[in-house]
N, C-alpha and C positions, 0 to 999 in steps of 0.2 A: 504494500500500500504506500502511495506517495506521501512524503512527509507534509504535514499541514502545520500552519502557524496558528498556535493557540495562545490565549492569554487569559488573565484573571477576568472573571465575569462572563466568559463565553459559555453558551449552552452547547452541550455535547451528548453523544451517545457513548456510554461506557459498557464494554463487554467483559464479563467475568465468568469463568467456569462454564458450566452447562446451561446457565441461565441465558435468557435472551438479552440483546442489547437494551440498555435502560437509559432513559433521559436523565441528565443531571446538569449541574452548573459548576464551573471551576471557581472555587472560593479559597480564601486564605485559611490555612489550617490553624487550630488552636496553638497558642504560643508554646505549649509544653510538648507538642507533638513533632518529633524530629522527622525530617524527610529521609526516606530510605536511600542508602547509597546505591550507586550503579546507574542504570539508565535513567534518562530524564523522565519525570513523572509530574502529574498535577494532582492536587487534592480536590476531589469531586464530591459534592453533596447531591444525592439522588432525589428526584421528585417522587412524591407519593409514599415515601418511607422516611425513616429517621437515619438511614444508613449513609455513610460517607467513607471514603477510602482513598489511599494513594493509588493512582492509576497511571501506568506507563503510557507514554505518548502513542505508541503503536496500538494501544488498546482503545484509543479514543477516535471518534469521528465527529465533525461539526454537525450540530443538530439540524439546521435548516436544509443543508445540502443532501442529507440522507434520510430526511423525515419520511418521505413516501416509501422508500425502500424498506425501512424498519417497520412501518405500520403494516406493510404487506406480509411480512414474515412472522408477525406476532399478532394474534387476535385475542389474547388473554384479557380477562376483565381487569385485573390489577394493572396490567400494562396500559390499557386504555385510560384508566383512572390517572395514571402517572402522566400520560400525554395530555389529558385534559388539564391537569395541574400546570403543565408547562404553558399551555395556551392561555390559561387565566393569568399566569405570571406575566406573559407577554402583553396581554391586554392592559393589565395594571401599569406595566412599565411604559406602554405607549401613552396611557392617560396621564401619567406623571410628566412625561416629556412634553406633551402638549400644554399642560398647565404651566410647566416651568418656562416654556417658550413664550406663552402668552404673558406671564408675569414679568419676564425679562423685558419684553417689548414695552409693557406699561411702565416699568421702572425707568427705562431709558427715556421715555417721553416725559415722565415726571421730572427726571433729573435735568433734562434740557430746558424744560419750562422754568424750573426753579433757578437754574443758572442765569437765564435771561433776566428774571425779575431781580435777582440778588447781585448782578454784576454792577459794582460801583463806578461812578465817573471818577476820572483821575484826580479831579479837584476835591472830591469829597472823601477820598480814601483815608487821609491822615486824620481828619476830624472824627470819622466814624471809628477808626482804630483806637484813638485816644479815649473816646467815650466808652468803648467796649472794655478797655483795660480797667477803667474805673469801676464798671459794673462787676467785673470779675472779682476785684478786691473786696468790694462791698458785700458780695454774695458768698464769700468763702465761708464765713461763720454760719450763714443760713444753710449752706449745703451740708455742713457737718450735722446740723440739727435734723435736717430731713433724712439723712442716712440713718441716724440713730432712731428716729421715730418710725422709720419704715422697716426696721429690722424684724420686728414682730410679725409684720405682714409676710416678709419673705420666709420667715421660719415656718409658716403654715404651708408653704409650697413644698413639693417634692424636691429632693436633691437634684434629680435629673432636670426638672423644669428650671430650677435656679441656675444650674450650670448652663442651660441653653440661653437664659436671659443674660447671664454674665459674660457669655462668649458669643457675641453677635458675629455673623458671617454673611458673606455675600449670598444673595438668593440664587438657588440653583446649583451651588457648589457644596458637596457634602464635606463635613469636617474630616480631618485626617483619620480619626479613630472611629468614624461611624459610617464607613463605606457600606453600601447596600449589598451585603453578601448573603442575606437570608433568602430562603425560598418560600414565598407564601403559598400555602396549600389551598386547594379548592375545598369547599365544604363537603364535597363528595368523597374526599380521601382522608379527612381528619381522623376517622376511626380506624384506618388501616395501620396495623402494627408493623414494627420493623421486621424485615425478612433477612435471610442470610445473604444479602447482597455483597457483603464485604469480602467474601472468599472467591469471587469470580476472577477468572483470568481470560484474556482474549485468545491467547494461544498457549498450549502447554509449555512450561518453562523448565521442565525437569533437567534438561541438559545444560542449562545455564549454571555458571559457577555460583555457589551459595556464598552470600556475603555475611554481613553482621547479623546478630540476633534481631528478630522482629521487635521494633520499638513499640508496636501497638498492642502486643499481647501482654496481658497482665496476670499475675498470680494474686489471689485474694486471700487474706488471713482473717479468720473469724476467731479471735481469742475469747474464750469464755471466762477468763479470770481477770484480765487487766482492764482497768477503767481509763479511758483516754483523758488527758488533761484538758484538751480543748475540743471544740466542735468546729470543724472547718468544712465549709461548703462553698463550692464555686461552680457556676454553670459552665465556664469555659474549661474546667479541668476534666481529664479523662476519668478521674476517680472522685467519688464523693465519700467522705469519711464522716459518719455521723454517730453521735452518742445515743444509743437506744435506751428505752426505759429500764431494761434489764441491767444496764451498766456495762454491757459488752461493747466491744469495738466492732463495727460492721463496715467493712470496706467493700463497696459495691460498684459495679461498672456503670458509669454514666452513659456509655454506649459500648456495644460489644463488637465493634469493628476490629477484625484481625486480618492482616495480610500475610497469609501463610507462606508466601513465596520467598521470603528472605530469612531463612532459619539456618543457623550453624548447627549441624547435627552433632550429637555427642560422639566422642570417640569410643564410648563403651559399647560392648557387644550386646545386642538386644535379642531377647527371645520372646516368642509369642505363642500362647497355647489357646486354641479355640478359634475357628474361622467361620463363625456363624454370620448372621446378618450384620451384627455390629463389628465383630472381629475382622471380617474381610475388609471393610472400609478402612479400619484403623491401620491394618498392616499395609494396605496399598499406599496410604498417605505417609507412613513411616519410610517406606521404600522410596517414594517420590522425593522426599526431603533429604535423601542421602544417608539414612541410617543403615547399619549392618544388622540384618534381621535373620534369625533362625526360627522356622515355624514348625508347629506340630498340630495335628488335628486327629480326632478319633477316627474320622473317615479320611483316610490318607489322600484320596483323589482330590480333595479340595486344596491340597497343598500345591498341586501341579502348576496352576496359574501363577502363583507367587514365586515358584522356583524359576519360571520363565522370566519373571520380572527382576530376578536377581537375588531372591531369598535363598537361604540354605535350609536343608531339610533335617529335622531332628527326628530320630526314630522313636524316642520315648520322652515323656515330660522330664524324667530324671536326667536324661542326656542333655536336653536343652538347658536346664538350669545349671548343670555342671560346666557347660561350655560357654555360657553367657554371663555377663556381669549383672544385667537386670532382666528379669523375666516377667512379662505381663501375662495375665490369664483372663479370659472373658468367656464364661460358660453360663448355662441356663438357669440353674437354681442351687439351693444349698447342698443338695445331695451330690450334684455334679461337681460343685466346688470342693467338697470334702473328698470325694473319690479321686479327684485330680491330684490332691496333695497327699492323701494318706493311702491311696490304692497301690497295687503292684506297679513297680517302675514309676512311682509317682514323684511329685516335686520334692517331697521330704527326703527322698533317697539321694537327690542331687545337691541338697543344701549343705554348705559348709561355711565356716566363718567368712564373712564379707559378701556372700552371695545375697542378691536382692530379689524379693518377690513382691509383685504388685498385682493384687486381685481386683479386677475391674467388673466382676460379676455383681448383679443386684441380689443381695442375700440379706438375711437378718443379722442383727448385731451380735447375737450369741455365736452364730457360725463364724463370722469374721474374727471375733475375739479368740475363738478356739484355734483358728488357723494361724493367727498372729503368734499365739503362745508357742505352738509347736515349731514354727519357723524360727522364732527368736531363741528357743531352747537349743537349737542346733548351731547357734552363732550367726544365723541369717538376719537380714533386715527386712522389715515388712511395712507395706503401705497398702491401704485399701483405697480404691479410686473408681467407684462405680460412675457410669456416664449417663447423662440425661440427653435423650435424642432418639433418632430412628435411623433406619438404613440410609435414607437420603442424606441426612446430616452427617452420618458416619462417612459416607462416600465423599462428601464435600469438605471434610475436615472441620466441621462446625459444631462438634459436640460440646456439652458443658460437663466439666470433670469435677467431681466432688471427692476430695482426698482427705485422709486422716491417718495418723500413725507416725512413722519416722519422718521428721521434718527435713533432715538432711537428704533422705532418699527422695522426698518430694522435689527438692531443689535439683537433685541429679537427674530427675525425669523431665526437666524443663523443656528441652528441645523436643522430646517425644510428645509432651502434652501440647506444645505449640503446633506440631504437625497434625495432631488428631482433633484438636478442639479450638474453639474461639475464646474460651474462658475456663479458668480453673479456680477452685476455692479450696483452701486448706482449713479444715474444720476442727483440728485439735487431735484428741486421743482416739484410738481405734474404737470403732462402733458408731461414732458420730456421723460419719459419711453414710453408713448403711441406714441409719435411722432417717437422715435427711432425704436420701434417695427414695425410700419407701413412702415418705410423706409426699414428695413430689409426684411420684407415680400414682399414689392414691388420689390426689387432686385431678391428675390427668385422666385416670380411668373413670372416675365419677363424672367428670365433665363429658367424656365420650358417651357414657350411658345416657346422660341428660340430652345430649344432641340427638341421639337416636330416638329417644322418647318423644322429643319435640317434633321430629320429622314424621314419625308414625301418627302422632296425634293430628298433625296438619292434614295428613292423607285421609284419615278416617272421618274428619270433619269437613272434607271437601275443599280444603285449602291447597294452594300450589306449594309443593315442597321447594321448588326453585325460587319462588317469590320469598318464602321464608328465609332461604339462604341469602338472597339479595338484601333483605332487610337486616339480617344479622351482620352481614359484611359491611354495612354502612353505619353500624352502631358501635358501642363500646366493647362488644365481645369480638369484634373483627380480629382475625389472626390467620396466619398461614395454616395452623393446625385445624381450625374450624373449617376453613375453605376446603382443604385437602380431604378431610374425613367426610364432609358432606358430599363432595364430588364423588368419592368412592361409593357412597350409598346411592346417589342418584344414577350413577352409571352401572351399578351392580358389579363393580370391580373391587374385589377384596384380596388382591394380591398382597401378601404380608409385607408391611413396612415395619410393623411392631406386632409380633404374634399375640393373638388374643389370649392364648393360654398363659403367656408370660405376664400380661397385665392383670389377669385374674390371680396369678400367683402373688404378685406384688400387693394387690388389694388384700388378699388373705393374710400376708405377713404384716401389713400395716394395721389390720384389725387386731392381730395378735399383739402388736406393739402397744396399741391402745389398751388392750386388756391387761398387759403387764404393769401399766401405770394407772389402771383404773380410770381411764379416760374414755368417754363415749365416742364412738365413730359410727353413728347411725346412717349417715349418707353413704359412707364407704360400704357398710354392711348391705344396704339395699342394692347398691351397684354390683356388689359381689354376687348377689343372688341372680341378677340378670346375666352376668357373664357365665355363671355356672349353667344357667339355662341354655345359653348359646353353645357352650361346650357339649352339652347333651344333644344338641342339634348338629354335632359334628363340625363345629366352626373353630376348633382349637388351633388349627394350622393356618387359618386365614388371618387377615389383618384385624386389629382390635375394633375397627369400624363395623365388622361383621356382627357385633353385638346387636345391631339393628334387626337382624333376623330373629332374635329372641322375642321381639315385639310383634312380629307378623305371623308367628306360627301358634 
């Protein structure tokens, strides 16, 4: 593609990953966000979402020149909403330009007229100047009094308004620090939540040399014991640190943009056990980002594709652990997690002092605590790191990682977590991540059951299910999850992205977690019964959205 000249404020199409080209605007990055080294890139804010990212020049195209072409190749609803937002932005910008132009003309006419009236004759200049000097001296004291008496009035105004009044500027010219870099969204897209825009790439860049560590990827600490001395919040910062009522420090992402293309892979040898829906995407991204990976799977044939991509083959879990520095595992449930560690030729047989084991399975706190104890008893290091997401997010390297256990090992896994996810949280001692993950999936599973219930109720009462989805997509519940799962149901496509049997397992474990602390979980319990009904209808190996079928049988 021929090089194009782009500059701050230009509207562009940005192409990232498997997603379609998306409209955006080149803006100034936050002050604390460093520009990636390497090829020339621009910081782009995307319309219709809250996403923004550094995009290489070759991944950008001018908006107007390619508008028709892009609209032809993408008919998605969210895409159209983003295009509508661009058009509204252009209409507003045009209106501001016309108003500014009209005001400028009026100002010029007024200035010319004023100059004509106020231009003194040469004979009168000295006399008027002398008189004016006398008035100035006389009014000096009065001016001080007026300033003092007016201070209370100014005090009632906002700091921003006072600043504007105290810093007059020429009409039509923005101040240096108030350039129009924001993107006004149309009312039709205000409810659309952020999507995984930040991981897109125009072309695969696997072969490119890897530079410095990604400055956009953050690790987040949730300490449950230390109380922060201050509460610091800033809109322009990537992180918001706030003091919660519990007294704990919560460091949360102000935005979740991650550009996974600039990661320095660890020099440690990485092992990976389990190549299911989640594990396959994780291993693929580890390899793409230059990690040395040895894989094992119970069904050996699943390893073949990754061997072709450069992975090494491990014959048993014990062999993988013994030959690698850090071994990750991602399996289906507590039983599988225990068998993998304690079974014949299992992980425990390969553990020796210094070896590291990271369990990414979603299990209960008791199971992960037991595994941690046996690993540590052999001199190994242990970290739990279950992931929130689905197959698509795993493939895109946009998972959310919840970690707990060995803090040093968490830091050692930094480049791996950057390759597989957009955000990671460190939650303290072993067991905390398992509990948090179950709570997250409990909320997600209950929400999915409610969506299915709503769609079936709409159908039996003669309402359009598509119209219901359209309404939800314009409201506060709008999200990629809602849209994708409803589309699955409307199209009758239940190809697994997150197995129904696994979300039911997580609901069951979450309910047990509530029982252990005598906390009611009535919503989760009701949803669990619906999923059990769906399993009885042979939906276990379908996507969780197949819970819909429990309502129509």
